[in-house]
Structures are given as structure tokens and as C-alpha cells.
C-alpha positions in Angstrom: 35.5 2.5 47.8 39.0 0.4 48.8 41.9 0.3 45.8 40.8 -3.4 45.3 37.4 -3.0 45.0 37.7 -0.2 42.5 39.9 -2.4 39.9 37.6 -4.7 39.8 35.0 -2.0 38.2 37.3 -1.0 35.5 36.2 -1.8 32.2 38.7 -3.5 29.2 37.7 -2.3 26.0 34.6 -1.1 26.0 34.7 -0.4 22.9 34.3 -2.1 19.3 37.6 -3.5 18.6 39.1 -4.1 14.9 39.6 -7.4 13.3 42.9 -8.8 12.7 43.6 -12.1 10.4 47.0 -13.2 10.9 46.9 -14.9 7.8 46.9 -11.8 5.6 50.0 -10.2 7.9 52.7 -9.4 5.8 55.9 -11.7 5.8 57.8 -8.7 7.9 56.7 -7.2 10.4 57.3 -3.9 10.3 55.0 -2.8 7.4 52.7 -4.3 10.0 53.7 -2.0 12.6 53.5 0.9 11.0 49.8 0.1 9.8 48.9 -0.4 12.8 50.2 2.6 14.9 48.6 4.9 12.1 45.6 3.2 12.1 45.5 3.5 16.5 45.9 7.3 16.0 42.9 7.9 13.1 40.9 5.9 15.7 42.0 8.6 18.8 44.6 6.9 20.2 46.4 9.8 21.8 49.9 9.9 21.3 50.6 6.2 19.5 54.4 6.6 19.2 54.6 6.5 22.7 56.1 3.3 24.3 58.0 1.9 27.3 61.7 1.0 27.0 62.7 -2.3 28.7 66.3 -2.3 29.9 68.8 -4.0 32.8 71.1 -2.8 34.9 74.3 -3.9 35.8 73.1 -6.0 38.6 70.4 -7.4 35.7 67.5 -5.8 37.3 64.9 -4.9 34.8 64.1 -0.9 34.5 61.6 0.5 32.7 60.2 4.3 31.4 57.8 5.6 28.9 59.4 7.7 26.2 58.4 8.9 21.9 59.2 6.3 19.2 61.5 8.5 16.5 61.3 5.9 13.8 60.6 2.3 12.6 61.9 1.2 9.2 63.8 -2.0 7.5 66.7 -0.2 9.7 64.8 -0.8 13.1 63.1 1.0 15.9 64.7 4.4 17.0 64.3 6.4 20.1 66.7 8.7 21.9 68.3 9.7 25.0 71.4 11.1 26.6 74.3 8.5 26.8 74.8 9.6 30.1 71.3 8.7 31.4 70.3 5.5 33.1 68.8 4.2 29.8 72.2 5.4 28.6 74.6 3.7 30.6 72.2 0.7 31.3 72.4 0.1 27.0 75.9 0.5 27.0 76.5 -2.0 29.7 74.0 -4.6 28.1 72.8 -3.9 24.8 69.4 -5.6 24.3 66.3 -3.9 25.3 62.8 -4.8 24.8 60.0 -2.0 23.6 56.3 -2.1 24.5 53.3 -0.4 22.7 49.4 -0.1 24.2 46.7 1.4 21.9 43.6 0.7 24.1 41.4 2.4 22.0 41.7 -0.2 19.3 42.8 -3.3 21.7 46.5 -3.9 20.3 49.2 -4.3 21.7 53.2 -4.5 19.8 56.2 -6.0 21.7 59.7 -5.9 19.9 62.7 -7.5 21.7 66.7 -7.2 19.8 70.0 -5.7 20.3 71.0 -1.8 20.2 73.1 0.3 19.1 73.8 4.1 18.3 73.0 5.1 15.5 76.1 7.8 15.5 77.2 11.2 16.1 75.9 13.0 13.0 72.6 10.7 12.8 71.9 11.8 16.6 72.2 15.4 16.1 69.9 15.4 12.9 67.2 13.5 14.7 67.3 15.8 17.5 67.5 19.0 15.1 64.5 17.7 13.2 62.4 17.8 16.3 60.9 20.9 18.6 62.7 23.6 20.1 61.2 21.8 23.4 62.6 18.9 22.4 66.2 20.8 21.9 65.6 22.9 25.1 65.3 19.6 27.3 68.3 18.5 25.8 70.2 21.0 26.5 69.3 20.9 30.3 71.0 17.7 30.3 71.7 15.7 33.9 69.2 13.4 32.9 69.0 10.8 36.0 71.0 12.7 38.3 70.0 13.6 41.2 68.2 17.5 41.1 68.6 19.9 44.0 65.3 21.6 44.1 62.6 22.5 41.4 63.6 25.9 41.1 66.8 24.8 39.7 65.6 23.1 37.4 63.7 25.9 36.6 66.9 28.5 36.2 68.5 25.5 33.9 65.2 25.3 31.6 64.6 28.9 31.0 68.4 29.2 29.8 68.3 26.0 27.5 64.8 27.6 25.7 66.9 30.6 25.1 69.7 29.3 24.0 67.5 27.0 21.8 65.8 29.5 20.6 68.4 31.3 19.3 70.8 28.5 18.4 68.2 25.7 16.9 71.2 24.0 15.6 73.1 23.8 18.8 75.0 20.9 19.7 74.5 18.6 22.3 77.3 16.0 22.7 75.6 13.4 24.8 72.4 12.8 22.7 72.3 9.5 21.5 69.8 8.2 18.4 69.7 4.5 19.2 68.6 1.9 17.0 66.7 -1.6 17.9 67.6 -4.5 15.9 64.2 -6.3 16.5 64.9 -10.5 16.8 61.1 -10.5 18.0 58.0 -8.6 17.1 54.6 -9.6 18.6 51.2 -8.4 17.4 48.1 -8.6 20.0 44.9 -8.0 18.8 42.3 -8.0 22.1 39.1 -9.7 21.8 36.3 -9.0 23.9 35.4 -13.2 24.7 39.2 -13.1 25.3 40.2 -14.6 22.1 43.5 -12.5 21.8 44.8 -13.2 18.6 48.7 -13.4 19.3 51.3 -12.6 15.8 54.9 -13.5 16.6 57.4 -12.6 14.2 61.0 -14.5 14.9 63.8 -13.8 13.0 65.9 -16.8 11.6 68.7 -15.1 9.9 67.6 -13.2 7.4 64.3 -14.9 7.1 61.0 -13.9 10.0 59.2 -16.9 10.7 55.9 -16.3 11.7 54.0 -18.2 14.7 50.5 -18.1 16.5 50.8 -18.0 20.2 48.3 -19.4 22.8 46.3 -15.7 24.7 
């Protein structure tokens, strides 16, 4: 079957979708986001904390990748990376970003836009060392986004990093950075089988969040 024909055969939200009443939504976006993420996970969505991060490079060209959410509360949405990585360099040059969450198991999406800033060295190291041995080993390998000579070169570096992470679970990684996105917009999207999708946007005006519905 040709690729285009195959695309037309794919079903979208071929499951029973939850109801979302925007009138009952809270005054601020964080409680609703936390509720939706946990609901998606309990509904069978694999890795509901997976998200896309969009940034721009020095020439204004957009870039996007998938990574894990490290936290979301009144202080902002948090994620980690090396400051020397492509995303780290882009955020240093243009400290604005967008996050995207998609949970097809429940037909829901969340989009977040705002400014990004490092949380500080102490917070970054605490975040890293609270995670798994594998996460620390990956951070210790370093060289993120740099050109790799060969797969065996990565294997050697990884084995060494795993051994160090196991022996020294508090090993510092100077370039590891915890980034915090301070949101100015958060949109919640609930899919509908008849395409009557519900979109609720929170838009911050000073210290107040304004809620508004958007056409799908």
C-alpha cells in the first residue's frame, strides 16, 4: 500500500473519550494539568510525562525534540539538559520555548508557552541525583548533540559512565541544567469524535489568568 493511502486508513481516537467541561476548570492551569497528566497515565497512556520542547536557533529556525517533564507546579514547568547541548545553547541565546503534551489514549493535548531560565546549580544537581542511575550515567557521558565518531565509541563511554554512576551516585555533572519554563499561555485541548473539540486557553495578564475558549 502506498504511503498516502496508508495514512488515510489510520484511525484517530478510536476509543471512548472523556468529557471536559471548561466551565468547571480551575482558575489557574497547573491543577488542571496535573489532573490531566495523572488521568492519562491511569487510562493507559504510556509515558504521559513525555513532551516535545520547541526552541529556535540563532537564525530564528525552529527546532523540536522529545524529552521528559521533571515537574510542574506554581513555580513553572521543569526539564533538564546539558547547557552545552543544542537546546541549551538555543535557550541561552533565546530564552523562550513551547512545550507540547499529547495523550492519544484520552484524546487530550496541552500546549505551554513562556520564558525559560536555569534553576541554579544546586537545584540542577538535586534534580539529577534524585533520578535513576541510568539518568546519571547518561548525563556523565556528556557530549550531547556533538558529532559522534562511531557506535563503539559511545558504548565505551557509556560503560565507563554507568560504572561511575553506580560507584558514585552523587557524582557532579557541571553542565547539567534544570530549566524552568514560566508560562504565559497554557492551552487544554479535549478531542471529540465528531470534531467538536474543546479548547480552553489560559492567558496570563500580570498576576491573573484569563480563561477563554477557542474555536477548534
